[in-house]
N, C-alpha and C positions, 0 to 999 in steps of 0.2 A: 106343478105337482112336484114336488122332490123328496129325496130319499136321504137323511138325516141317520145320521153315528154319532152317537155321544160316546166321546171321550172316556176313559176310566177316569182319570181325576179334576175331569171340567171342561167345558164348552164342549163343541159339536162340531162337525164336519157333513155337509149337504150337496147334493148332488142334482142340480135342478134340472127337467127338461125344458127344453123351449118354449118360446108362446104355441109355437104353431109347426109341425114340418114341412117340411114341402109335398106340396099336394096331399097335406093332411096324413100323409100314410103312416102306417107303422112301424116302426123300427125295429129291428132285436139287433145286439151287440153282442159278439160273442168274445169274452175275456180269454187272454192267453192261457196256457195249461203250465206256463210259469214265469219267473221272473226273468228279467232281462238281465245283459252286463251293464257295466258303467258306462255311460257315456248314449246308451242306446236310447230311441225315444219308442214312443208307443204309436204305432202307426196302422191304416187299411187295406185290405189286399181289393177295393172297392167294391164288395160281397158283404160288406158287415164281420168278417171276420180280422180280428186286432190281433196283433201279434208286435214284440220287439223287434228292433232293429236300425240300423245304420241313416240317421236320415242323406236323401238323396239331396248330393253337393248341385246348386245351381248354378246357371251356365256362364259360365267360364271360371270356374273355381275347379281348383287342384283336386284329380280324385286319388292321384298317387305317384307318388317319385320313385323311381329305382336307378341308386346313384353312389357310386365309390370308386377306391381306387383299387387298378388291376391286380389286385396280390392275395387274390382264390379267397375274399371274403365271399360271406353268404349275408344274403339279404332278403327278409321277409316281407311282403306287401299283402294286399287286400287278394291281389291275383294269383299269389303263391311267392314259393321261395324259387330265387335265383341263386349263383355261386360263379361271382365274376375271373375271368380266368384269370390264371398269378402269368404276368408278365415278368421275367428275369432274366433276357439278354436282346441285344439288342437286333435288328430285324433287318437285312439288308436286300434293296428293293431290288427289281430286275427288267428287262425289256417287257415281261408276263406281268400281269395282274396276278397279284396272290394277295389272300387277305389278310389282312392287319392284324396281327395279335392283340386278342381283346376285347374286338369292336364286335364280336358274334354275340348275339342272344337271339335266342327263342322263344317270343313272348306275345302273349294273347292281351290283349287292353281289356280293362273291366267294361263293363255294361253301360253304356251313356258316356263313350268317350268320342268327343267328335273332334278332338285335334290330338296329335302324339307328337312330342318335340323329340328328335332320336340323335344323340351328340358323343361325341366322341374326340376325345382330346389328347394329344401324342406330344410327341418329342421329335421334331422335325430336323435333319442337323443332315446336311448336304455336304461332300465332300470333296467334290471338282465341280471346276463350270460352272458354279450357282447349282449346280444339282435340280436341272429341272423335273419335275414328276405331274404323275396323274390320279386324281382319287374321284372316287365316285361311291354312293351308296347304294346297297343292292335289296333286294326281297327275293327271298328264296332262291337267289342266283339270278333276277330279273335285273335290268340297269334300270335306275330313276333318273331320267336324262339331264333332266334342271341340275343333279348335283352335280355335277361335274363340275372339277375344277381344278388349274393349274397352279401350283407352287416353284415357287424360287429360290434358293438364297441367294446373296451378294457377296461375288466372289472377289475380296481389295488384297493384294498383296500376303497370298494364300493364309487369308483367314477368310475359314467359312462360316457364316451366319448361324448360328443352334438356335430354335424359341419352341415354343408352346404351340401345336397349328391345332386348331380343330375343323371337323366335318360333322354340316349339323344336316338334318334333313328334319321340316314338321309338315304329318301327313296329315290331310282331309276327310276325315272319316263320315262327312257326311253326303257323300255321293252317294247314287242308288246302285252305280255298279263301279267295279276294279278298270282303275287305269293307272296299271304299276308304273307304267314309262314316266308317266306324268305324278306321278309319287300320291295320286289318291285312291283309296280302298276305300270300298261300302263297309260300315261299322258293323250293320247288319250280318257281315257273309264272314264278317273274321273275328271266327269263332274257337277257331285252335290257333296253336304256335303256327306263324310265321318266325322265319329267320333274317331277322337283320344283320346288315355287316358293314365293312367300309373295305373297297379293294382300292388296291393301287399298284404303281408300274410307274420305271423310269421311264424318260423321254426317248431314249434308245438304247438306253444299258452299255453305252459303250464310252460315252464320255461324258456323261451328268449325272455322278453317281450318286443316291442317296441312302444315309441310313435310315434309322429309327430307333425310337426308345433310347436312347443315348447322349452321354455328353462329352464330348473329345477336348474340352477344356478347364482347368475350376481351378479357383486361388492363386491364378497369376502362372500356370503352367499347363500342357499338354497331361491330356488326362488319358493316353489312348494306353500306357501301361499298366494304368489300373482302371479299367472302363468304369465310368458312370452309367447304371443304367434308370433313366427314368422308365416309373412306371406309368401307363397311357391312364386316364380318367373316364370314368363310363357315364352316361346319367340319360333317362328313360323318362319322360312326365306325361302323367293322360289326364287332360283337361275336359270338363265337364260342357 
């Protein structure tokens, strides 16, 4: 049986029922009360109610990405709007851990997220004796122990090797309970903002000095008289 709709200038469109429904059940589908937006699909809630919405991503597909230069820009994605920090000066490390400017975000991943990539890229600028320093990722102030890394620059003839470095963690959101110390968070429990950030310190604060977000050398000369600020890069990606 079908419903036939005749076009005004010729031709028709028909909606055909299946040969038989499951268990010969009588089905009633409730249509949406309004049209959807461009790119949306017609989907069901499993109770015969139809609505327009976004198609659910398949396993391993990207749900959303929050990324940009830390220059104060705002980014709007499905989970909300985020404003990145505006980093305008170098940051000197000490013998105590401190938050690296531009690394912090209060974030709630979209529903269905199984893996979450968090990456913070910054200019590493050792100033003496190789500039040994330590970095780790935190969630609401709790260390992710496997994220701990040590960085050092090569000290040759009083020239210190600057370079872009990254600190990254890939969260597993498939666990049944939180194990933040090992970077695992139950996705079902991550329904409100958690603050992610990178913290860092120098090896001893006296002999291995490190600054970040700056260039000391540029185009054949020292840039110390006119500091060149290198803004960090920020990246978060939610994966189904």
